[in-house]
C-alpha positions in Angstrom: -102.3 67.9 -102.9 -101.0 71.3 -103.3 -98.8 72.5 -106.2 -95.8 72.7 -104.0 -96.3 69.2 -102.7 -96.6 68.0 -106.4 -93.3 69.8 -107.3 -91.5 68.3 -104.3 -92.9 64.8 -105.2 -91.7 65.2 -108.8 -88.4 66.3 -107.6 -87.9 63.3 -105.3 -89.1 60.9 -108.1 -86.6 62.5 -110.6 -83.8 62.2 -108.1 -84.6 58.5 -107.4 -84.9 57.8 -111.2 -81.6 59.5 -111.7 -79.9 57.5 -109.0 -81.4 54.3 -110.4 -80.3 55.3 -113.9 -76.8 55.9 -112.9 -76.7 52.6 -111.0 -77.8 50.8 -114.1 -75.2 52.5 -116.1 -72.4 51.5 -113.7 -73.6 47.9 -113.7 -73.7 47.8 -117.5 -70.2 49.4 -117.7 -69.0 46.7 -115.4 -70.7 43.9 -117.4 -69.2 45.3 -120.6 -65.7 45.5 -119.0 -66.0 41.9 -117.8 -67.0 40.7 -121.3 -64.2 42.5 -122.9 -61.6 41.0 -120.5 -63.0 37.5 -121.0 -62.7 38.0 -124.7 -59.1 39.3 -124.4 -58.3 36.2 -122.3 -59.9 33.7 -124.6 -59.3 35.0 -128.0 -55.6 34.6 -128.2 -55.9 31.1 -126.8 -58.4 30.1 -129.4 -56.2 31.6 -132.2 -53.2 29.7 -130.9 -55.3 26.5 -130.9 -56.4 27.1 -134.4 -52.8 27.7 -135.6 -51.7 24.5 -133.9 -54.5 22.6 -135.5 -53.7 23.9 -138.9 -50.0 23.1 -138.5 -49.0 26.7 -139.3 -45.6 28.2 -138.8 -43.9 31.6 -139.3 -41.1 32.0 -141.9 -38.4 34.6 -141.7 -35.7 35.4 -144.2 -32.2 36.7 -143.7 -29.1 37.5 -145.8 -28.2 39.2 -148.9 -29.9 36.8 -151.2 -33.6 36.3 -151.7 -35.8 33.7 -149.9 -38.6 32.4 -152.1 -41.9 31.2 -150.8 -44.1 29.3 -153.4 -42.1 30.9 -156.2 -42.5 34.5 -154.9 -39.9 36.6 -153.0 -40.4 36.7 -149.3 -41.0 40.3 -148.2 -39.5 39.7 -144.8 -41.7 37.2 -143.1 -44.9 35.2 -143.7 -47.1 32.5 -142.3 -46.6 29.2 -143.9 -48.8 26.1 -144.0 -48.4 22.4 -145.0 -47.5 22.2 -148.7 -45.7 25.5 -148.9 -42.3 25.4 -150.7 -39.4 27.4 -149.3 -36.2 28.1 -151.3 -33.1 29.9 -150.4 -30.3 31.4 -152.5 -26.5 31.1 -152.0 -26.5 34.2 -149.7 -29.7 33.7 -147.9 -31.1 31.5 -145.1 -34.6 31.1 -143.7 -35.9 30.2 -140.3 -39.2 28.3 -139.7 -40.7 28.9 -136.1 -43.4 26.2 -135.5 -45.0 25.1 -132.2 -42.2 23.6 -130.1 -39.8 23.4 -133.1 -37.4 25.6 -135.1 -35.9 24.9 -138.5 -33.1 26.7 -140.2 -33.2 26.3 -144.0 -29.6 26.7 -145.2 -28.4 28.6 -148.0 -29.0 27.2 -151.6 -31.7 24.9 -150.4 -35.3 23.9 -151.2 -37.7 22.6 -148.5 -41.3 21.6 -148.5 -43.0 22.4 -145.2 -45.3 19.6 -144.0 -46.5 20.7 -140.7 -44.7 18.7 -138.2 -42.1 17.6 -140.8 -39.9 19.2 -143.5 -39.2 17.5 -146.8 -35.7 18.4 -148.1 -35.5 18.6 -151.9 -31.9 19.7 -151.9 -29.5 21.6 -149.7 -29.7 21.3 -146.0 -31.7 22.0 -142.8 -30.9 22.2 -139.1 -33.7 21.2 -136.9 -34.3 21.8 -133.1 -37.5 20.4 -131.7 -39.2 19.1 -128.6 -42.4 18.2 -130.6 -40.8 15.4 -132.7 -40.3 17.4 -135.9 -39.4 14.9 -138.7 -37.0 15.6 -141.7 -37.3 13.7 -145.0 -34.7 13.6 -147.7 -35.1 11.2 -150.6 -35.7 7.8 -149.1 -34.4 8.9 -145.8 -36.5 9.7 -142.7 -35.1 11.3 -139.6 -37.2 11.2 -136.4 -36.3 12.3 -132.9 -36.1 9.3 -130.5 -38.2 11.1 -127.9 -39.9 14.3 -127.1 -36.9 15.6 -125.3 -35.2 18.7 -126.8 -33.3 17.2 -130.0 -31.1 19.0 -132.6 -29.9 17.5 -135.9 -28.9 18.4 -139.3 -29.7 16.8 -142.6 -28.0 17.6 -146.0 -28.7 16.4 -149.5 -25.8 17.6 -151.8 -24.6 15.9 -155.0 -27.1 13.1 -154.5 -25.7 12.1 -151.1 -27.8 12.4 -147.9 -26.0 13.0 -144.6 -27.4 13.2 -141.1 -25.7 14.5 -138.1 -27.1 14.3 -134.4 -25.9 17.3 -132.4 -28.1 17.0 -129.3 -30.2 14.1 -128.2 -30.9 10.9 -130.2 -32.5 10.4 -133.6 -33.7 7.4 -135.5 -32.8 7.2 -139.1 -34.5 5.1 -141.7 -32.4 4.8 -144.8 -35.1 3.0 -146.9 -34.1 -0.5 -146.1 -31.9 -0.4 -142.9 -32.2 1.8 -139.8 -29.8 3.4 -137.3 -30.1 5.2 -134.0 -27.8 8.3 -133.7 -26.7 9.8 -130.4 -24.9 13.1 -130.0 -21.8 13.4 -132.2 -22.8 10.5 -134.5 -23.6 10.8 -138.2 -24.9 8.5 -140.9 -25.5 8.2 -144.6 -27.4 5.7 -146.7 -25.5 3.3 -149.0 -26.5 2.2 -152.4 -28.5 -0.7 -151.0 -30.6 1.5 -148.6 -28.8 0.6 -145.4 -27.5 3.2 -143.0 -23.7 3.6 -142.6 -23.0 5.1 -139.2 -19.8 6.5 -137.7 -18.9 8.6 -134.9 -17.7 12.1 -135.7 -14.1 12.7 -134.5 -13.7 15.8 -132.2 -12.8 18.8 -134.5 -13.2 16.7 -137.7 -15.4 18.0 -140.5 -18.4 16.0 -141.7 -17.8 13.7 -144.6 -17.3 15.3 -148.0 -15.1 18.3 -148.3 -17.1 21.3 -149.1 -20.5 19.7 -148.1 -23.1 21.9 -146.7 -22.7 20.1 -143.3 -19.2 21.7 -142.9 -20.6 25.2 -143.7 -20.5 27.8 -140.9 -24.3 28.2 -141.1 -24.7 24.6 -140.0 -21.9 24.6 -137.4 -23.3 27.6 -135.8 -26.9 26.6 -136.2 -27.2 24.6 -133.1 -25.8 27.4 -131.1 -27.4 30.4 -132.6 -30.6 28.8 -134.0 -32.8 29.4 -130.9 -31.5 32.9 -130.4 -32.0 33.8 -134.0 -35.5 32.7 -134.0 -36.3 34.6 -130.8 -34.7 37.7 -132.2 -36.7 37.5 -135.4 -39.9 37.0 -133.4 -39.2 40.1 -131.3 -37.9 42.3 -134.2 -40.3 41.4 -137.0 -43.8 43.0 -137.1 -44.9 42.9 -140.6 -46.5 39.5 -141.6 -47.9 39.4 -145.1 -49.2 36.1 -146.3 -47.6 34.5 -149.3 -48.9 31.0 -148.6 -51.4 29.6 -151.0 -53.4 28.5 -148.0 -54.9 31.3 -146.1 -56.9 31.1 -142.7 
């Protein structure tokens, strides 16, 4: 084979090698892209599943006063986990956004987050849920009667626990007796642990003048609670962790 033929053969071989190399690069690039898209689709789902399994929620604070999480000031928002303690001052409120549930912790209140339950130490909470979020206060347990969207408020002020159902039905266990509350009904335990139930008259305040259930935060909670939580989710970006439990 002459020198010219060898040069032409090398040129052809180099061209073929170049085409093969470029084809392999294109295939590799497509494979990498496919893997990246698979990870993008699957990773958020796995994180959401992990959060749901851990019972985590997001906590947001609002108002002129300080919201405390486990004894430390809440910077603006934080993830919370079962066992975390939330406390509000007279001029602050907090909102908990959990899977399928929203909880407003009213002013001057202390609440322990229990995953799919909140344990009220004192003050009041307004709960909206489609996941059966339970509220506890002393010997009282308030449970949605179904997984339909349910809204209710619980207050513990001056040693008296009061429950008001504002949407859907709730079952109330007062320690000894029980009661089922429908929309507009309220109940409170008596000294023997039975539930005293009565229907709230239109326009009438909840029992106990000055109680937390007559406060504008509670009266507006059922109306603005969902919108407030959505707004906080859209507006807040910083999420430092003050929970003692970290993922």
